[in-house]
C-alpha positions as a Markdown table, in Angstrom:
| # | Residue | x | y | z |
|---|---|---|---|---|
| 1 | Met | 11.5 | 22.0 | 26.8 |
| 2 | Asn | 13.8 | 20.9 | 23.8 |
| 3 | Lys | 12.4 | 17.7 | 22.6 |
| 4 | Ser | 14.1 | 15.7 | 19.9 |
| 5 | Tyr | 13.1 | 16.4 | 16.1 |
| 6 | Phe | 12.7 | 12.5 | 16.1 |
| 7 | Tyr | 10.1 | 12.0 | 18.9 |
| 8 | Leu | 7.1 | 10.0 | 17.4 |
| 9 | Glu | 4.4 | 8.2 | 19.4 |
| 10 | Met | 2.8 | 4.9 | 18.4 |
| 11 | Arg | -0.5 | 3.7 | 19.6 |
| 12 | Thr | -2.2 | 0.5 | 19.2 |
| 13 | His | -5.7 | -0.3 | 18.5 |
| 14 | Glu | -7.7 | -3.7 | 18.0 |
| 15 | Leu | -10.5 | -3.2 | 15.7 |
| 16 | Leu | -13.2 | -5.9 | 14.7 |
| 17 | Val | -13.2 | -7.4 | 11.1 |
| 18 | Pro | -16.9 | -7.9 | 10.4 |
| 19 | Tyr | -16.4 | -10.8 | 7.9 |
| 20 | Thr | -14.4 | -12.9 | 10.1 |
| 21 | Asn | -15.7 | -11.6 | 13.4 |
| 22 | Gln | -11.9 | -11.4 | 14.7 |
| 23 | Met | -9.9 | -8.3 | 16.2 |
| 24 | Arg | -7.2 | -6.9 | 13.8 |
| 25 | Arg | -4.2 | -5.0 | 15.2 |
| 26 | Val | -3.9 | -1.4 | 13.7 |
| 27 | Arg | -1.2 | 0.7 | 14.8 |
| 28 | Val | -0.8 | 4.5 | 14.3 |
| 29 | Leu | 2.4 | 6.3 | 14.3 |
| 30 | Leu | 2.0 | 10.2 | 15.3 |
| 31 | Pro | 4.2 | 12.7 | 14.2 |
| 32 | Lys | 6.2 | 14.7 | 16.4 |
| 33 | Gly | 4.3 | 17.4 | 18.1 |
| 34 | Tyr | 1.2 | 16.1 | 17.6 |
| 35 | Glu | 0.1 | 16.4 | 21.3 |
| 36 | Glu | 1.4 | 19.9 | 21.6 |
| 37 | Asp | 0.0 | 21.1 | 18.5 |
| 38 | Glu | -3.5 | 20.8 | 18.8 |
| 39 | Asp | -4.6 | 23.1 | 16.1 |
| 40 | Ser | -2.9 | 21.1 | 13.2 |
| 41 | Ser | -4.5 | 18.3 | 11.3 |
| 42 | Tyr | -2.5 | 15.6 | 9.1 |
| 43 | Pro | -2.5 | 13.8 | 6.0 |
| 44 | Val | -2.7 | 9.9 | 6.6 |
| 45 | Val | -0.8 | 6.9 | 4.9 |
| 46 | Tyr | -2.3 | 3.6 | 5.2 |
| 47 | Phe | 0.1 | 0.7 | 5.0 |
| 48 | His | -1.2 | -2.9 | 4.3 |
| 49 | Asp | 1.0 | -5.9 | 5.9 |
| 50 | Gly | 1.3 | -3.8 | 9.1 |
| 51 | Gln | 3.6 | -6.4 | 10.5 |
| 52 | Asn | 6.3 | -5.6 | 7.9 |
| 53 | Val | 6.1 | -2.0 | 8.4 |
| 54 | Leu | 7.6 | -0.9 | 11.4 |
| 55 | Tyr | 10.1 | -3.3 | 13.2 |
| 56 | Ser | 12.3 | -5.7 | 11.7 |
| 57 | Lys | 11.8 | -8.3 | 14.6 |
| 58 | Glu | 8.2 | -9.1 | 13.6 |
| 59 | Ser | 8.6 | -8.5 | 9.7 |
| 60 | Phe | 8.2 | -11.6 | 7.5 |
| 61 | Ser | 11.6 | -11.2 | 5.8 |
| 62 | Gly | 13.5 | -10.0 | 9.1 |
| 63 | His | 13.7 | -6.5 | 7.6 |
| 64 | Ser | 10.9 | -4.0 | 8.1 |
| 65 | Trp | 10.0 | -1.0 | 5.7 |
| 66 | Lys | 11.8 | 1.2 | 8.2 |
| 67 | Val | 8.9 | 3.8 | 8.2 |
| 68 | Ile | 10.4 | 5.3 | 11.5 |
| 69 | Pro | 14.1 | 5.7 | 10.1 |
| 70 | Ala | 12.4 | 7.2 | 6.8 |
| 71 | Ile | 10.6 | 9.7 | 8.8 |
| 72 | Lys | 13.5 | 10.5 | 10.9 |
| 73 | Arg | 16.1 | 10.9 | 8.1 |
| 74 | Asn | 14.0 | 12.7 | 5.5 |
| 75 | Pro | 12.8 | 15.9 | 7.5 |
| 76 | Asp | 11.9 | 17.6 | 4.3 |
| 77 | Ile | 8.8 | 15.0 | 4.0 |
| 78 | Pro | 5.7 | 16.8 | 5.5 |
| 79 | Lys | 4.4 | 15.5 | 8.6 |
| 80 | Met | 1.7 | 12.7 | 8.7 |
| 81 | Ile | 0.0 | 9.9 | 10.3 |
| 82 | Ile | 1.0 | 6.5 | 9.3 |
| 83 | Val | -1.7 | 3.8 | 9.9 |
| 84 | Ala | -0.4 | 0.2 | 9.7 |
| 85 | Ile | -2.9 | -2.5 | 9.3 |
| 86 | Asp | -1.8 | -6.1 | 10.1 |
| 87 | Asn | -2.4 | -8.9 | 7.4 |
| 88 | Asp | -4.5 | -11.9 | 8.5 |
| 89 | Gly | -1.4 | -14.5 | 8.1 |
| 90 | Leu | -2.5 | -17.4 | 6.2 |
| 91 | Glu | -5.7 | -15.7 | 5.0 |
| 92 | Arg | -3.5 | -12.8 | 3.5 |
| 93 | Met | -3.6 | -14.3 | -0.2 |
| 94 | His | -7.3 | -14.2 | 0.0 |
| 95 | Glu | -7.6 | -10.8 | 1.5 |
| 96 | Tyr | -5.4 | -9.0 | -0.7 |
| 97 | Ala | -6.8 | -10.1 | -3.8 |
| 98 | Ala | -10.5 | -9.1 | -5.3 |
| 99 | Trp | -10.4 | -11.8 | -7.5 |
| 100 | Lys | -9.7 | -15.6 | -7.5 |
| 101 | Tyr | -6.5 | -16.4 | -8.9 |
| 102 | Asn | -7.7 | -19.3 | -11.3 |
| 103 | Glu | -6.7 | -18.1 | -14.8 |
| 104 | Met | -3.2 | -19.6 | -14.5 |
| 105 | Gly | -4.7 | -22.8 | -15.1 |
| 106 | Ile | -2.5 | -24.5 | -12.6 |
| 107 | Pro | -4.6 | -27.7 | -11.1 |
| 108 | Gly | -5.1 | -27.2 | -7.3 |
| 109 | Ile | -4.2 | -23.7 | -7.2 |
| 110 | Gln | -7.3 | -21.4 | -6.4 |
| 111 | Phe | -7.0 | -18.6 | -3.9 |
| 112 | Gly | -8.0 | -14.8 | -3.6 |
| 113 | Gly | -11.4 | -13.3 | -3.9 |
| 114 | Lys | -11.9 | -11.6 | -0.3 |
| 115 | Gly | -10.5 | -8.4 | -1.4 |
| 116 | Thr | -13.7 | -6.5 | -1.5 |
| 117 | Leu | -14.5 | -7.5 | 1.8 |
| 118 | Tyr | -11.0 | -6.6 | 3.1 |
| 119 | Ala | -11.3 | -3.2 | 1.4 |
| 120 | Glu | -14.6 | -2.6 | 3.1 |
| 121 | Phe | -13.0 | -3.3 | 6.3 |
| 122 | Val | -10.5 | -0.8 | 5.5 |
| 123 | Met | -12.6 | 1.9 | 4.3 |
| 124 | Glu | -15.6 | 1.5 | 6.3 |
| 125 | Val | -14.2 | 0.3 | 9.9 |
| 126 | Val | -10.5 | 1.6 | 9.8 |
| 127 | Lys | -10.8 | 5.1 | 7.9 |
| 128 | Pro | -13.7 | 6.2 | 9.9 |
| 129 | Phe | -12.1 | 5.1 | 13.1 |
| 130 | Ile | -8.7 | 6.7 | 12.3 |
| 131 | Asp | -10.7 | 10.2 | 11.2 |
| 132 | Lys | -12.7 | 10.1 | 14.6 |
| 133 | Glu | -10.0 | 9.3 | 16.8 |
| 134 | Tyr | -7.3 | 11.5 | 15.3 |
| 135 | Arg | -6.9 | 14.9 | 13.9 |
| 136 | Thr | -6.8 | 13.9 | 10.2 |
| 137 | Lys | -7.1 | 15.6 | 6.9 |
| 138 | Ser | -9.6 | 13.0 | 5.7 |
| 139 | Asp | -10.3 | 14.2 | 2.0 |
| 140 | Lys | -9.0 | 12.3 | -0.7 |
| 141 | Ala | -6.0 | 14.5 | -1.7 |
| 142 | His | -4.6 | 13.8 | 1.9 |
| 143 | Thr | -5.3 | 10.2 | 2.0 |
| 144 | Gly | -2.5 | 7.7 | 0.9 |
| 145 | Met | -2.3 | 4.0 | 0.7 |
| 146 | Ile | 0.9 | 1.9 | 0.3 |
| 147 | Gly | 1.6 | -1.8 | -0.3 |
| 148 | Ser | 4.0 | -4.3 | -1.6 |
| 149 | Ser | 3.5 | -7.6 | -3.6 |
| 150 | Leu | -0.1 | -8.8 | -2.9 |
| 151 | Gly | -0.3 | -5.5 | -0.9 |
| 152 | Gly | 0.2 | -3.5 | -4.1 |
| 153 | Asn | -2.7 | -5.7 | -5.7 |
| 154 | Ile | -5.3 | -4.5 | -3.2 |
| 155 | Thr | -3.9 | -1.0 | -3.2 |
| 156 | Gln | -4.5 | -1.1 | -7.2 |
| 157 | Phe | -7.8 | -2.4 | -6.6 |
| 158 | Met | -8.7 | 0.1 | -3.7 |
| 159 | Gly | -7.2 | 3.0 | -5.7 |
| 160 | Leu | -9.8 | 2.4 | -8.3 |
| 161 | Thr | -12.8 | 1.2 | -6.2 |
| 162 | Tyr | -12.4 | 4.1 | -3.7 |
| 163 | Gln | -10.8 | 6.7 | -5.7 |
| 164 | Asp | -13.4 | 9.4 | -4.4 |
| 165 | Lys | -11.6 | 9.0 | -0.9 |
| 166 | Ile | -7.9 | 7.6 | -1.9 |
| 167 | Gly | -5.7 | 10.3 | -3.7 |
| 168 | Cys | -2.3 | 8.8 | -3.4 |
| 169 | Leu | -1.2 | 5.4 | -4.1 |
| 170 | Gly | 2.3 | 3.8 | -3.5 |
| 171 | Val | 2.3 | 0.4 | -5.6 |
| 172 | Phe | 5.5 | -1.5 | -4.7 |
| 173 | Ser | 6.4 | -4.9 | -6.7 |
| 174 | Ser | 2.7 | -5.6 | -7.4 |
| 175 | Ala | 1.9 | -8.9 | -8.1 |
| 176 | Asn | -1.1 | -8.1 | -10.4 |
| 177 | Trp | 0.1 | -10.7 | -12.8 |
| 178 | Leu | -1.8 | -13.1 | -10.9 |
| 179 | His | -5.3 | -11.8 | -12.0 |
| 180 | Gln | -4.2 | -9.5 | -14.7 |
| 181 | Glu | -7.0 | -10.2 | -16.9 |
| 182 | Ala | -9.7 | -9.7 | -14.5 |
| 183 | Phe | -7.9 | -6.4 | -13.3 |
| 184 | Asn | -7.6 | -5.0 | -17.2 |
| 185 | Arg | -11.5 | -5.6 | -17.4 |
| 186 | Tyr | -12.0 | -3.6 | -14.2 |
| 187 | Ile | -9.6 | -0.5 | -14.7 |
| 188 | Ala | -11.1 | -0.3 | -18.3 |
| 189 | Arg | -14.6 | 0.4 | -16.9 |
| 190 | Gln | -13.6 | 3.1 | -14.7 |
| 191 | Asp | -13.7 | 6.8 | -14.9 |
| 192 | Ile | -10.4 | 7.5 | -13.2 |
| 193 | Asn | -9.8 | 10.5 | -11.4 |
| 194 | Pro | -6.8 | 12.4 | -13.2 |
| 195 | Glu | -5.7 | 14.1 | -10.0 |
| 196 | Gln | -5.1 | 10.7 | -8.3 |
| 197 | Arg | -1.1 | 10.4 | -7.7 |
| 198 | Val | 0.4 | 7.1 | -8.2 |
| 199 | Tyr | 4.0 | 6.1 | -7.5 |
| 200 | Ile | 4.7 | 2.5 | -9.0 |
| 201 | Tyr | 7.9 | 0.8 | -8.1 |
| 202 | Val | 9.4 | -2.7 | -9.6 |
| 203 | Gly | 12.8 | -4.2 | -9.3 |
| 204 | Thr | 14.2 | -6.2 | -12.3 |
| 205 | Glu | 14.8 | -9.3 | -10.0 |
| 206 | Glu | 11.5 | -9.6 | -8.6 |
| 207 | Ala | 9.9 | -13.1 | -7.4 |
| 208 | Asp | 10.0 | -14.9 | -4.1 |
| 209 | Asp | 9.9 | -18.7 | -3.4 |
| 210 | Thr | 5.8 | -18.4 | -3.3 |
| 211 | Asp | 5.6 | -16.9 | -6.8 |
| 212 | Lys | 7.7 | -19.8 | -8.3 |
| 213 | Thr | 5.0 | -22.5 | -7.2 |
| 214 | Leu | 2.5 | -20.4 | -9.0 |
| 215 | Met | 3.9 | -19.6 | -12.2 |
| 216 | Ala | 6.1 | -21.7 | -14.7 |
| 217 | Gly | 7.0 | -18.7 | -16.9 |
| 218 | Asn | 9.5 | -15.8 | -16.4 |
| 219 | Ile | 8.3 | -14.5 | -13.3 |
| 220 | Lys | 10.8 | -11.3 | -13.3 |
| 221 | Gln | 9.5 | -10.4 | -16.7 |
| 222 | Ala | 5.7 | -10.8 | -15.3 |
| 223 | Tyr | 6.5 | -8.2 | -12.5 |
| 224 | Ile | 7.9 | -5.7 | -14.8 |
| 225 | Asp | 5.1 | -6.2 | -17.6 |
| 226 | Ser | 2.5 | -5.8 | -15.0 |
| 227 | Ser | 3.8 | -2.6 | -13.6 |
| 228 | Leu | 4.3 | -1.2 | -16.9 |
| 229 | Ser | 0.8 | -2.1 | -18.1 |
| 230 | Tyr | -0.7 | -0.3 | -14.9 |
| 231 | Tyr | 1.2 | 2.9 | -15.9 |
| 232 | Arg | 0.2 | 2.8 | -19.3 |
| 233 | Gln | -3.7 | 2.0 | -18.3 |
| 234 | Leu | -3.3 | 5.1 | -15.9 |
| 235 | Ile | -2.0 | 7.3 | -18.9 |
| 236 | Val | -4.8 | 6.1 | -21.0 |
| 237 | Ala | -7.5 | 6.8 | -18.5 |
| 238 | Gly | -6.4 | 10.4 | -18.6 |
| 239 | Val | -4.2 | 10.8 | -15.3 |
| 240 | Ser | -1.4 | 13.4 | -15.8 |
| 241 | Leu | 2.1 | 12.4 | -16.1 |
| 242 | Asp | 3.0 | 15.1 | -13.3 |
| 243 | Asn | 0.9 | 12.7 | -11.0 |
| 244 | Leu | 2.7 | 9.6 | -12.0 |
| 245 | Leu | 6.1 | 8.2 | -10.9 |
| 246 | Leu | 7.3 | 4.9 | -12.3 |
| 247 | Glu | 10.8 | 3.5 | -10.9 |
| 248 | Ile | 12.4 | 0.4 | -12.2 |
| 249 | Thr | 15.4 | -0.7 | -10.4 |
| 250 | Ser | 17.9 | -2.6 | -11.9 |
| 251 | Gly | 19.0 | -5.8 | -9.6 |
| 252 | Ala | 16.5 | -5.2 | -6.9 |
| 253 | Gln | 14.6 | -8.2 | -5.4 |
| 254 | His | 11.3 | -9.0 | -4.0 |
| 255 | Asn | 11.8 | -7.8 | -0.3 |
| 256 | Glu | 11.4 | -5.3 | 2.5 |
| 257 | Glu | 14.8 | -4.2 | 2.0 |
| 258 | Ala | 14.4 | -3.0 | -1.4 |
| 259 | Trp | 11.1 | -1.3 | -0.8 |
| 260 | Ala | 12.3 | 0.2 | 2.1 |
| 261 | Ser | 15.1 | 2.1 | 0.2 |
| 262 | His | 12.6 | 3.6 | -2.2 |
| 263 | Leu | 9.9 | 4.5 | 0.6 |
| 264 | Pro | 11.3 | 8.2 | 1.1 |
| 265 | Asp | 10.9 | 8.7 | -2.7 |
| 266 | Cys | 7.5 | 7.4 | -2.7 |
| 267 | Leu | 6.4 | 9.4 | 0.4 |
| 268 | Arg | 8.1 | 12.7 | -1.2 |
| 269 | Phe | 6.2 | 12.2 | -4.4 |
| 270 | Leu | 2.8 | 11.6 | -2.7 |
| 271 | Ser | 3.1 | 14.4 | -0.6 |
| 272 | Glu | 4.0 | 17.1 | -3.5 |
| 273 | Lys | 0.7 | 18.7 | -3.4 |
| 274 | Trp | 0.0 | 18.5 | 0.4 |
């Protein structure tokens, strides 16, 4: 039976978040042939902001990460399992930050600080469930994580905190400048695995409407500086240049359309050693 190369299956799960006692939607995109090829196991890439990953109609910006077209149009990228974890809507800014954003000195602005709890949910609830339910390659070399903006912040944090379990990171347009000093202190204390592969992307026209309420300075430069700082910190920590890729894109804005256009580059880079 001649099945289309582009056949992919998606499954939906609802998992309990311990610290909210609410269910969270987690969707799993399986590679072509998953059911038929029972002897194969696959790398797993986890995405934050699951609502924005798969379908434009439910994406915050009206444009998704186009994960399915990225897989369809780039058959050279190895087969993998994609896991899209929904954000918690209004709680997103709290969940995707391990530290409170109070170092900016703006009166009345204090959020963040639930990132450690969210990270535990992903690594102690979601990942074990996925590894039990599906045929995964569960080791760190075959476990990736991708996030953008605040999702980039939590990806950076989890890449340090769980580096024994996560070997590949895709950090897009990270808003790490919101808690830069706290992150700097944290990364300086870590012994970083030199084999971790990290893809860092930033555009030169970053900044959305929310950012403009949080910072009075040059936000576009803040995004660039923070990404460059992270790149340098990883080099200083001993990560090989072969395991790092930094893309700075002229004119690119802070949205899913820009991130989608670079997703194939990211997946190609993270999967090089699979």
